[in-house]
N, C-alpha and C positions, 0 to 999 in steps of 0.2 A: 723820208718816210713815209710808208706807204698807210693810208687810213681806210679800215675796214668800215663802211658805212652798211647799216641795216636796211630792210624793206619793211614797210609796214603797209597795211590796206585798212581805211577807214570806211563804215558804212553800216547798213543794217545788216542785221545778222544773216538773214537769208541769202542776201548777196554777196558776202564777203568769206563765206564759211569754207567754199572751195578752195581757196588761195592757202587755207593752211594745209592742204596736203601737198603742195608745192613748197612747203617750207617757208612760207611767209607769215609775218607775225600779222596777226588779225585783230581788230578792234572794234568791236561792235557798239555803236552809239544810237540813241533814241531821240535827242533832241540838239537843239543848236548850241547850248551851254556846254554838253558833254562833247560835243564834235569840236570845239574850239578848245577845250583844255587839252583833248588828245592830239589835237595837230601841233600845240604848243609843246607839251611834253615829249611826244617824239622829234620835234626839231632840236630838242635839249638833249635828248639821248641818243644822238648820233646816227639818226635815220637819215640816209642820203636819199631815198625815194619813198614818198609818202603817196600811194594811190588813195582816192577819196572819190565816193560814188558821186555822181553828178547831183542827185537828188539832195545830199547830205551837204555837198558845197555850195548848193544854191541857198542854203540857210545861214551859212557864214562867209557872204561874198568878202567882206572886209579883211578876215584872216588869211583868205586864199590870195587876196592881192598883195597882202604884206611878204607872204614868201614867195610870191611870184617876181618881186624884185631881188630877191636872193639866188645865189647860185645853189647853196645847198639848205635845206633841202629841196628836191625837186618835187613839186606838188603836181599830179599827174590825175585828171579826170577822167572817171572811165564809167561808163552806164552800170546801173543795178540791174537785177535781174528781171525787172519790169520793163527795161528798154532803156532806149537814151532820150535824152533833151537836146542832143547836139551841142551842148555847153563845150565839151571837151573838143570836138571838132572844129568848132567855132573860134576856139582859142588857138588851135594849130594854125588855121588858116590866117588869123590876123598875124601871129607870130612870124609865119612864111613870108607874107605879104611885108611887113615891116622889115625883115631881112634883107629881100631882094627885090624889093620894089614892086612887085606885083604878085597875084595869086597864081601859082601854078597848079594847085590842087584843085 
């Protein structure tokens, strides 16, 4: 059986609005509680990939960590329109190092 997962983006309105033009579902949030509820809601609603701005992810580290330990949904941190905090790249570097034993990036 083939499962069709959806893709969603969570973050501040100005940073995520452009994703709507790509056909990706956007979910603007303004605080940690909204962000936490939205991530949990998307995970229940068959979203296979959840992009979340680094600035919002920084507000809900325990929620992000909980989903990092699961295969689906994949939670991917992206910079917002103001720039990056390097949280997403740091996570990629740590995962690469864990997988192959050294950081090749």
